[in-house]
VOGU-381836 format. One record per atom (N, C-alpha, C): residue number from 0; atom name; x, y, z; residue in three letters. Coordinates in Angstrom, 3 decimals. Each point is the difference from the previous one (the first is absolute). Example, Ala and Ser with C-alpha at 12.3 -4.5 7.8 and 13.67 -1.06 7.14 Angstrom:
REC   n atom        u        v        w res
REC   0    N   13.190   -5.690    7.800 Ala
REC   0   CA   -0.890    1.190    0.000 Ala
REC   0    C    0.900    1.200    0.000 Ala
REC   1    N   -0.350    1.050   -0.720 Ser
REC   1   CA    0.820    1.190    0.060 Ser
REC   1    C   -0.770    1.090    0.730 Ser
//
This chain:
REC   n atom        u        v        w res
REC   0    N   98.492  104.422  109.385 Unk
REC   0   CA    0.062   -0.896   -1.312 Unk
REC   0    C   -1.328   -0.207   -0.686 Unk
REC   1    N   -1.164   -0.273    0.829 Unk
REC   1   CA   -1.322    0.262   -0.403 Unk
REC   1    C   -0.345    1.230   -1.205 Unk
REC   2    N    0.492    1.152    0.630 Unk
REC   2   CA   -0.077    1.187   -0.793 Unk
REC   2    C    0.813    0.194   -1.098 Unk
REC   3    N    1.129   -0.826   -0.040 Unk
REC   3   CA    0.643    0.172   -1.224 Unk
REC   3    C   -0.672   -1.013   -1.007 Unk
REC   4    N   -0.438   -1.055    0.416 Unk
REC   4   CA   -0.692   -0.832   -0.717 Unk
REC   4    C   -1.262    0.703   -0.479 Unk
REC   5    N   -0.964    0.524    0.854 Unk
REC   5   CA   -1.160    1.076   -0.503 Unk
REC   5    C    0.496    0.966   -1.174 Unk
REC   6    N    1.306    0.796    0.330 Unk
REC   6   CA    0.192    1.188   -0.591 Unk
REC   6    C    0.402   -0.885   -1.825 Unk
REC   7    N    0.700   -1.337   -0.067 Unk
REC   7   CA   -0.007   -0.192   -0.871 Unk
REC   7    C   -1.127   -0.593   -1.048 Unk
REC   8    N   -0.891   -0.716    0.877 Unk
REC   8   CA   -1.570   -0.333   -0.651 Unk
REC   8    C   -0.599    1.248   -0.528 Unk
REC   9    N    0.106    1.262    0.784 Unk
REC   9   CA   -0.393    1.445   -0.496 Unk
REC   9    C    0.272    0.472   -1.463 Unk
REC  10    N    1.559   -0.400    0.012 Unk
REC  10   CA    0.723    0.350   -1.027 Unk
REC  10    C   -0.785   -0.717   -1.326 Unk
REC  11    N   -0.046   -1.491    0.237 Unk
REC  11   CA   -0.568   -0.906   -0.672 Unk
REC  11    C   -1.442    0.305   -0.649 Unk
REC  12    N   -0.692    0.445    0.983 Unk
REC  12   CA   -1.322   -0.107   -0.230 Unk
REC  12    C   -0.493    1.263    0.873 Unk
REC  13    N    0.346    0.993   -0.899 Unk
REC  13   CA   -0.372    1.403    1.074 Unk
REC  13    C   -1.734    0.228   -0.267 Unk
REC  14    N   -0.188    0.484    1.286 Unk
REC  14   CA   -1.584    0.010    0.364 Unk
REC  14    C   -0.774   -1.309    0.251 Unk
REC  15    N    0.988   -0.799   -0.183 Unk
REC  15   CA   -0.972   -1.391    0.420 Unk
REC  15    C    0.639   -0.796    1.098 Unk
REC  16    N    0.249    0.617    0.793 Unk
REC  16   CA    0.347   -0.697    1.417 Unk
REC  16    C   -1.315   -0.192    0.688 Unk
REC  17    N   -0.238   -1.351   -0.337 Unk
REC  17   CA   -1.176   -0.485    1.008 Unk
REC  17    C    0.366   -0.919    1.492 Unk
REC  18    N   -1.033   -0.382    0.240 Unk
REC  18   CA    0.336   -1.001    1.365 Unk
REC  18    C    0.535   -1.048   -0.358 Unk
REC  19    N   -0.390   -0.584   -1.429 Unk
REC  19   CA    1.002   -1.076   -0.367 Unk
REC  19    C    1.337    0.235   -0.609 Unk
REC  20    N    0.284    1.001   -0.255 Unk
REC  20   CA    1.359    0.539   -0.048 Unk
REC  20    C    0.896    0.036    1.309 Unk
REC  21    N   -0.975    0.742    1.009 Unk
REC  21   CA    0.634   -0.038    1.189 Unk
REC  21    C    0.016   -1.280    0.633 Unk
REC  22    N   -0.521   -1.098   -0.353 Unk
REC  22   CA    0.297   -1.154    0.572 Unk
REC  22    C    0.971   -0.815   -0.536 Unk
REC  23    N    0.277    0.161   -1.623 Unk
REC  23   CA    1.070   -0.538   -0.753 Unk
REC  23    C    1.185    0.557    0.698 Unk
REC  24    N    0.162    1.367    0.328 Unk
REC  24   CA    1.112    0.369    0.753 Unk
REC  24    C    0.421   -0.311    1.174 Unk
REC  25    N   -0.915   -0.116    1.149 Unk
REC  25   CA   -0.029   -0.870    0.723 Unk
REC  25    C    0.883   -1.235    0.226 Unk
REC  26    N   -0.692   -0.638   -1.037 Unk
REC  26   CA    0.429   -1.452   -0.514 Unk
REC  26    C    1.617    0.131   -0.347 Unk
REC  27    N    0.070    1.000   -0.969 Unk
REC  27   CA    1.657    0.159   -0.453 Unk
REC  27    C    0.833    0.032    1.207 Unk
REC  28    N   -0.409    1.170    0.557 Unk
REC  28   CA    1.151    0.418    1.567 Unk
REC  28    C   -0.132   -1.412    0.793 Unk
REC  29    N   -0.844   -0.741   -0.039 Unk
REC  29   CA    0.220   -1.277    0.969 Unk
REC  29    C    0.952   -0.808   -0.619 Unk
REC  30    N   -0.365   -0.193   -1.293 Unk
REC  30   CA    1.231   -1.113   -0.595 Unk
REC  30    C    1.421    0.686   -0.209 Unk
REC  31    N    0.033    1.431    0.040 Unk
REC  31   CA    1.271    0.723    0.049 Unk
REC  31    C    0.579   -0.557    1.425 Unk
REC  32    N   -0.776    0.559    1.111 Unk
REC  32   CA    0.633   -0.355    1.308 Unk
REC  32    C    0.275   -1.596    0.169 Unk
REC  33    N   -0.862   -0.828   -0.474 Unk
REC  33   CA    0.540   -1.359    0.530 Unk
REC  33    C    1.265   -0.678   -0.751 Unk
REC  34    N   -0.417    0.719   -1.362 Unk
REC  34   CA    1.841   -0.191   -0.663 Unk
REC  34    C    1.056    0.600    0.439 Unk
REC  35    N   -0.370    1.248    0.725 Unk
REC  35   CA    1.051    0.371    0.473 Unk
REC  35    C    0.736   -0.588    1.205 Unk
REC  36    N   -0.578   -0.990    0.572 Unk
REC  36   CA    0.518   -0.538    1.025 Unk
REC  36    C   -1.059    0.323    1.377 Unk
REC  37    N   -0.723    1.364    0.119 Unk
REC  37   CA   -0.725    0.378    0.936 Unk
REC  37    C   -0.833   -1.181    0.458 Unk
REC  38    N   -0.028   -0.726    1.002 Unk
REC  38   CA   -0.767   -0.918    0.410 Unk
REC  38    C   -0.369   -0.056    1.514 Unk
REC  39    N   -0.704   -0.607    0.605 Unk
REC  39   CA   -0.512   -0.318    1.104 Unk
REC  39    C    0.905   -0.308    0.884 Unk
REC  40    N    1.347   -1.010   -0.855 Unk
REC  40   CA    0.863   -0.354    1.018 Unk
REC  40    C    1.039    1.324    0.388 Unk
REC  41    N   -0.248    1.112   -0.804 Unk
REC  41   CA    0.989    1.020    0.395 Unk
REC  41    C   -0.746    0.885    1.055 Unk
REC  42    N   -1.036    0.108    0.443 Unk
REC  42   CA   -0.558    0.315    0.907 Unk
REC  42    C    0.686    0.184    1.375 Unk
REC  43    N   -0.427    1.314    0.944 Unk
REC  43   CA    0.741   -0.083    1.125 Unk
REC  43    C   -0.034   -1.328    0.800 Unk
REC  44    N    0.742   -0.431    0.708 Unk
REC  44   CA    0.111   -1.128    0.954 Unk
REC  44    C   -0.251    0.504    1.559 Unk
REC  45    N   -1.242   -0.511    0.520 Unk
REC  45   CA   -0.364    0.087    1.407 Unk
REC  45    C    1.347   -0.714    0.929 Unk
REC  46    N    0.073    0.870    1.271 Unk
REC  46   CA    0.975   -0.310    0.882 Unk
REC  46    C   -0.217   -1.476    0.270 Unk
REC  47    N   -1.493   -0.242    0.303 Unk
REC  47   CA   -0.439   -1.391    0.633 Unk
REC  47    C    0.568   -0.895   -0.903 Unk
REC  48    N   -0.227    0.246   -1.435 Unk
REC  48   CA    0.580   -1.012   -0.989 Unk
REC  48    C    1.325   -0.235   -0.035 Unk
REC  49    N    0.735    1.055   -0.060 Unk
REC  49   CA    1.302   -0.222    0.190 Unk
REC  49    C    0.743   -0.718    1.446 Unk
REC  50    N   -0.435    0.324    0.960 Unk
REC  50   CA    0.317   -0.782    1.462 Unk
REC  50    C   -0.397   -1.112   -0.270 Unk
REC  51    N   -1.258   -0.640   -0.838 Unk
REC  51   CA   -0.090   -1.297    0.259 Unk
REC  51    C    0.772   -0.654   -1.149 Unk
REC  52    N    0.437    0.816   -1.222 Unk
REC  52   CA    0.807   -0.818   -0.828 Unk
REC  52    C    1.471   -0.155    0.506 Unk
REC  53    N    0.419    1.151    0.845 Unk
REC  53   CA    1.256   -0.226    0.766 Unk
REC  53    C    0.328   -1.288    0.576 Unk
REC  54    N   -1.131   -0.048    1.001 Unk
REC  54   CA   -0.312   -1.214    0.832 Unk
REC  54    C    0.104   -1.067   -0.623 Unk
REC  55    N   -0.834   -0.319   -1.422 Unk
REC  55   CA    0.087   -1.354   -0.564 Unk
REC  55    C    1.139   -0.024   -0.971 Unk
REC  56    N    1.082    0.778    0.066 Unk
REC  56   CA    1.055   -0.070   -0.598 Unk
REC  56    C   -0.053    0.354   -1.259 Unk
REC  57    N   -0.941    0.532   -0.714 Unk
REC  57   CA   -0.085    0.639   -1.270 Unk
REC  57    C   -0.146    1.366   -0.085 Unk
REC  58    N    0.845    0.898    0.506 Unk
REC  58   CA   -0.074    1.249   -0.024 Unk
REC  58    C    0.615    0.347   -1.471 Unk
REC  59    N   -0.467    1.187   -0.647 Unk
REC  59   CA    0.495    0.734   -0.758 Unk
REC  59    C    1.287    0.491    0.501 Unk
REC  60    N    0.503    0.636   -0.962 Unk
REC  60   CA    1.459    0.830    0.118 Unk
REC  60    C   -0.782    1.234    0.666 Unk
REC  61    N    0.463    0.240    1.113 Unk
REC  61   CA   -0.453    1.263    0.741 Unk
REC  61    C    0.969    0.921   -0.172 Unk
REC  62    N   -0.261    1.137   -0.479 Unk
REC  62   CA    0.985    1.470   -0.017 Unk
REC  62    C   -0.571    1.140    0.587 Unk
REC  63    N    1.193    0.199    0.997 Unk
REC  63   CA   -0.488    1.347    0.802 Unk
REC  63    C    0.951    1.225   -0.774 Unk
REC  64    N   -0.768    0.739   -0.562 Unk
REC  64   CA    0.409    1.234   -0.815 Unk
REC  64    C    0.471    1.406    0.699 Unk
REC  65    N   -0.053   -0.170    1.597 Unk
REC  65   CA    0.341    1.130    0.815 Unk
REC  65    C    1.556   -0.079    0.226 Unk
REC  66    N    0.471    1.216    0.466 Unk
REC  66   CA    1.202    0.014    0.366 Unk
REC  66    C    0.540   -0.855    0.793 Unk
REC  67    N    1.518   -0.112    0.049 Unk
REC  67   CA    0.652   -1.303    0.867 Unk
REC  67    C   -0.168    0.300    1.184 Unk
REC  68    N   -0.259    1.599    0.663 Unk
REC  68   CA   -0.234    0.210    1.636 Unk
REC  68    C   -1.305   -0.304    0.002 Unk
REC  69    N   -0.962    0.062   -0.808 Unk
REC  69   CA   -1.304   -0.279    0.333 Unk
REC  69    C   -0.192   -1.519    0.406 Unk
REC  70    N    0.641   -0.723   -1.138 Unk
REC  70   CA    0.269   -1.584    0.045 Unk
REC  70    C    0.188   -0.402    1.250 Unk
REC  71    N    1.214    0.385    0.495 Unk
REC  71   CA    0.706   -0.152    1.135 Unk
REC  71    C   -0.817    0.200    1.206 Unk
REC  72    N   -1.098    1.218    0.210 Unk
REC  72   CA   -0.772    0.075    0.953 Unk
REC  72    C   -1.306   -1.197    0.033 Unk
REC  73    N   -0.025   -0.942   -1.037 Unk
REC  73   CA   -1.132   -0.999    0.069 Unk
REC  73    C   -0.371   -0.148   -1.292 Unk
REC  74    N   -0.161   -1.333   -0.585 Unk
REC  74   CA   -0.380   -0.199   -1.164 Unk
REC  74    C   -0.783   -1.397    0.156 Unk
REC  75    N   -0.660   -0.609   -1.347 Unk
REC  75   CA   -0.821   -0.988    0.377 Unk
REC  75    C    1.043   -1.046   -0.647 Unk
REC  76    N    0.011   -1.203    1.158 Unk
REC  76   CA    0.888   -0.842   -0.492 Unk
REC  76    C    0.114   -0.565   -1.381 Unk
REC  77    N    1.392   -0.471   -0.414 Unk
REC  77   CA    0.219   -0.556   -1.058 Unk
REC  77    C    0.098    0.983   -1.163 Unk
REC  78    N   -0.398    1.485    0.214 Unk
REC  78   CA    0.124    0.959   -0.998 Unk
REC  78    C    1.519    0.246   -0.481 Unk
REC  79    N    0.099    0.373   -1.042 Unk
REC  79   CA    1.540    0.563   -0.710 Unk
REC  79    C   -0.389    1.757    0.213 Unk
REC  80    N    0.963    0.738   -0.214 Unk
REC  80   CA    0.083    1.137    0.255 Unk
REC  80    C    0.751    0.504   -1.081 Unk
REC  81    N   -0.836    0.896   -0.935 Unk
REC  81   CA    0.924    0.790   -1.149 Unk
REC  81    C   -0.860    1.207    0.249 Unk
REC  82    N    0.497    0.897    0.278 Unk
REC  82   CA   -0.799    1.632    0.183 Unk
REC  82    C   -0.365    0.073   -1.672 Unk
REC  83    N   -1.620    0.643   -0.459 Unk
REC  83   CA   -0.400    0.321   -1.008 Unk
REC  83    C    0.781    0.727   -0.761 Unk
REC  84    N    0.862    0.990    0.521 Unk
REC  84   CA    0.608    0.864   -0.806 Unk
REC  84    C    1.195   -0.764   -0.663 Unk
REC  85    N    0.237   -0.979    0.668 Unk
REC  85   CA    1.335   -0.921   -0.703 Unk
REC  85    C   -0.625   -1.312   -0.910 Unk
REC  86    N   -1.211   -0.256    0.204 Unk
REC  86   CA   -0.605   -1.075   -0.609 Unk
REC  86    C    0.479   -0.117   -1.390 Unk
REC  87    N   -0.259    0.543   -1.246 Unk
REC  87   CA    0.185   -0.009   -1.280 Unk
REC  87    C    1.684   -0.402   -0.211 Unk
REC  88    N    0.737    0.589    0.640 Unk
REC  88   CA    1.688   -0.669    0.060 Unk
REC  88    C    0.097   -0.992    0.674 Unk
REC  89    N   -0.675   -0.412    1.128 Unk
REC  89   CA    0.260   -1.295    0.823 Unk
REC  89    C   -1.000   -1.334   -0.003 Unk
REC  90    N   -0.732    0.155   -1.032 Unk
REC  90   CA   -1.232   -0.855   -0.267 Unk
REC  90    C    0.654   -1.661   -0.091 Unk
REC  91    N    1.235    0.148   -0.747 Unk
REC  91   CA    0.517   -1.405   -0.173 Unk
REC  91    C    0.253   -0.290    1.406 Unk
REC  92    N    0.166    0.515    1.253 Unk
REC  92   CA    0.532   -0.460    1.211 Unk
REC  92    C   -1.403   -0.792    0.334 Unk
REC  93    N   -0.922   -0.013   -0.259 Unk
REC  93   CA   -1.437   -0.970    0.272 Unk
REC  93    C    0.617   -1.381    0.047 Unk
REC  94    N    0.732   -0.306   -1.211 Unk
REC  94   CA    0.605   -1.477   -0.269 Unk
REC  94    C   -1.233   -0.459   -0.217 Unk
REC  95    N   -1.096    0.371   -0.751 Unk
REC  95   CA   -1.254   -1.084   -0.285 Unk
REC  95    C   -0.449    0.290   -1.372 Unk
REC  96    N   -0.251   -1.228   -0.759 Unk
REC  96   CA   -0.481    0.502   -1.131 Unk
REC  96    C   -1.278    0.939   -0.509 Unk
REC  97    N   -0.141    0.724   -0.991 Unk
REC  97   CA   -0.833    0.922   -0.261 Unk
REC  97    C   -1.523   -0.345    0.274 Unk
REC  98    N   -0.473   -1.344   -0.100 Unk
REC  98   CA   -1.193   -0.698   -0.051 Unk
REC  98    C   -0.495   -0.029    1.596 Unk
REC  99    N    1.295    0.155    1.066 Unk
REC  99   CA   -0.474   -0.283    1.320 Unk
REC  99    C   -1.022    0.993    0.756 Unk
REC 100    N   -0.762   -0.403    0.887 Unk
REC 100   CA   -1.162    0.837    0.823 Unk
REC 100    C    0.963    0.711    0.607 Unk
REC 101    N   -0.019    1.027    0.114 Unk
REC 101   CA    0.471    1.017    0.746 Unk
REC 101    C   -0.649    0.726    0.719 Unk
REC 102    N    0.120    0.349    1.182 Unk
REC 102   CA   -1.248    1.184    1.019 Unk
REC 102    C    1.283    1.032    0.508 Unk
REC 103    N   -0.835    1.205   -0.702 Unk
REC 103   CA    1.058    1.349    0.807 Unk
REC 103    C   -0.822    0.642    1.310 Unk
REC 104    N    0.756    0.553    0.725 Unk
REC 104   CA   -0.630    0.815    0.753 Unk
REC 104    C    0.972    1.130    0.413 Unk
REC 105    N   -0.665    0.986    1.034 Unk
REC 105   CA    0.655    0.939    0.296 Unk
REC 105    C   -0.916    0.629    1.521 Unk
REC 106    N   -0.186    1.373    0.713 Unk
REC 106   CA   -0.620    0.260    0.769 Unk
REC 106    C   -1.451   -0.042   -0.603 Unk
REC 107    N   -0.141    0.780   -0.733 Unk
REC 107   CA   -1.437    0.305   -0.435 Unk
REC 107    C   -0.577   -0.680   -1.537 Unk
REC 108    N    0.821   -0.318   -0.380 Unk
REC 108   CA   -0.246   -0.605   -1.741 Unk
REC 108    C    0.592    0.989   -1.034 Unk
REC 109    N    0.100    0.851    0.384 Unk
REC 109   CA    0.427    1.184   -1.431 Unk
REC 109    C    1.366   -0.356   -0.640 Unk
REC 110    N    1.015   -0.337    1.093 Unk
REC 110   CA    1.520   -0.444   -0.556 Unk
REC 110    C   -0.209   -1.462   -0.610 Unk
REC 111    N   -1.132   -0.652    0.613 Unk
REC 111   CA    0.051   -1.364   -0.425 Unk
REC 111    C   -0.813    0.070   -1.888 Unk
REC 112    N   -1.073    1.084    0.251 Unk
REC 112   CA   -0.679   -0.156   -1.473 Unk
REC 112    C    1.318    0.511   -1.291 Unk
REC 113    N    0.870    0.909    0.728 Unk
REC 113   CA    1.220    0.674   -0.835 Unk
REC 113    C    0.884   -1.548   -0.874 Unk
REC 114    N    0.058   -0.750    1.404 Unk
REC 114   CA    1.013   -0.999   -0.375 Unk
REC 114    C   -0.841   -0.995   -0.685 Unk
REC 115    N   -1.651   -0.313    0.151 Unk
REC 115   CA   -0.582   -0.796   -1.207 Unk
REC 115    C    0.381    0.287   -1.169 Unk
REC 116    N   -0.249    1.514   -0.119 Unk
REC 116   CA    0.340    0.503   -1.190 Unk
REC 116    C    1.383   -0.201   -1.018 Unk
REC 117    N    0.995    0.089    1.133 Unk
REC 117   CA    1.361    0.004   -0.415 Unk
REC 117    C    0.086   -1.787   -0.509 Unk
REC 118    N   -0.471   -0.913    1.190 Unk
REC 118   CA    0.145   -1.300   -0.666 Unk
REC 118    C   -0.952   -0.366   -1.317 Unk
REC 119    N   -0.932    0.341   -0.094 Unk
REC 119   CA   -0.635   -0.251   -1.296 Unk
REC 119    C    0.718    0.681   -1.349 Unk
REC 120    N    0.633    0.860    0.250 Unk
REC 120   CA    0.831    0.627   -1.126 Unk
REC 120    C    1.063   -0.748   -0.330 Unk
REC 121    N    0.531   -0.626    0.937 Unk
REC 121   CA    1.127   -0.862   -0.025 Unk
REC 121    C   -0.330   -1.204   -0.279 Unk
REC 122    N   -1.069   -0.374   -0.366 Unk
REC 122   CA   -0.178   -1.270   -0.314 Unk
REC 122    C   -0.678   -1.065    0.779 Unk
REC 123    N   -0.329    0.165    1.432 Unk
REC 123   CA   -0.645   -0.983    1.049 Unk
REC 123    C   -1.105    0.116   -0.145 Unk
REC 124    N   -0.782   -1.382   -0.113 Unk
REC 124   CA   -1.232    0.085   -0.620 Unk
REC 124    C   -1.313   -0.288    1.230 Unk
REC 125    N    0.728   -0.449    1.129 Unk
REC 125   CA   -1.302    0.035    1.254 Unk
REC 125    C    0.505    0.675    0.992 Unk
REC 126    N   -0.190    1.336    0.074 Unk
REC 126   CA    0.762    0.861    0.800 Unk
REC 126    C   -1.479    0.303    1.271 Unk
REC 127    N   -0.262    0.004    0.922 Unk
REC 127   CA   -1.240    0.746    0.726 Unk
REC 127    C    0.672    0.483    1.139 Unk
REC 128    N   -1.144    1.058    0.369 Unk
REC 128   CA    0.393    0.889    1.126 Unk
REC 128    C   -0.677   -0.730    1.714 Unk
REC 129    N    0.690   -0.018    0.841 Unk
REC 129   CA   -0.586   -0.353    1.162 Unk
REC 129    C   -1.011    1.013    0.458 Unk
REC 130    N   -1.276   -0.265   -0.122 Unk
REC 130   CA   -1.056    0.647    0.167 Unk
REC 130    C    0.110    0.432    1.439 Unk
REC 131    N    0.079    1.408    0.512 Unk
REC 131   CA   -0.035    0.880    1.092 Unk
REC 131    C    1.570    0.134    0.249 Unk
REC 132    N    0.733   -0.598   -0.789 Unk
REC 132   CA    1.354    0.206    0.231 Unk
REC 132    C    0.602   -0.497    1.522 Unk
REC 133    N    1.313    0.369    0.420 Unk
REC 133   CA    0.096   -0.190    1.447 Unk
REC 133    C   -0.857    0.497    0.876 Unk
REC 134    N   -0.777    1.048   -0.340 Unk
REC 134   CA   -1.011    0.739    1.143 Unk
REC 134    C   -1.133   -1.224    0.283 Unk
REC 135    N   -0.285   -0.299   -1.210 Unk
REC 135   CA   -1.184   -0.962    0.117 Unk
REC 135    C    0.318   -1.579    0.656 Unk
REC 136    N    1.321   -0.199   -0.015 Unk
REC 136   CA    0.656   -1.137    0.504 Unk
REC 136    C    0.021    0.366    1.892 Unk
REC 137    N    0.375    1.245    0.053 Unk
REC 137   CA    0.125    0.477    1.639 Unk
REC 137    C   -1.144   -0.090    0.275 Unk
REC 138    N   -1.140    0.673   -0.490 Unk
REC 138   CA   -1.473   -0.188    0.489 Unk
REC 138    C   -0.519   -1.067    0.092 Unk
REC 139    N    0.478   -0.915   -0.485 Unk
REC 139   CA   -0.568   -1.298    0.384 Unk
REC 139    C    0.792   -1.036    1.013 Unk
REC 140    N    1.092    0.947    0.702 Unk
REC 140   CA    0.599   -0.759    0.880 Unk
REC 140    C    1.116   -1.131   -0.249 Unk
REC 141    N    0.257   -0.085   -1.423 Unk
REC 141   CA    0.914   -1.138   -0.511 Unk
REC 141    C    1.488    0.194    0.153 Unk
REC 142    N    0.408   -0.968    0.080 Unk
REC 142   CA    1.751   -0.017    0.597 Unk
REC 142    C    0.876    0.908   -0.944 Unk
REC 143    N    0.817    0.404    0.790 Unk
REC 143   CA    1.400    0.825   -0.780 Unk
REC 143    C    0.970   -0.633    0.572 Unk
REC 144    N    1.321    0.073   -1.104 Unk
REC 144   CA    1.211   -0.623    0.461 Unk
REC 144    C    0.689    1.335    0.024 Unk
REC 145    N    1.154    0.017    0.583 Unk
REC 145   CA    1.093    0.937    0.110 Unk
REC 145    C    1.290   -0.615   -0.120 Unk
//
């Protein structure tokens, strides 16, 4: 984003891209990101934080985007299962408002990142990836449901 802003500034004031203009570009890019809904609230959620919120009865919607057989082998308690390949067509199965907090995970985080992009594109505004995904959960020896 910042490079796009700098390119525009270079066209508007050729040969005059200064520290001041770079600073303005950073401010504009920051404003754009903030207005686009990119906020600290959408940062990855730590496994310990998720467990704490589950125990307090304040868990976000938890979405496991692995395949059904992987889910059956063990998943985080309370997680819904919609494989990432089916998410675009089955997002309505979540049954939650688009402003609900949703935390997605897979094994390593790759499919979860793709799911986050898909849900963002579908208008879900508070989608987070579980930091470390299921591998991180397992490394902490946190409980799994079967």
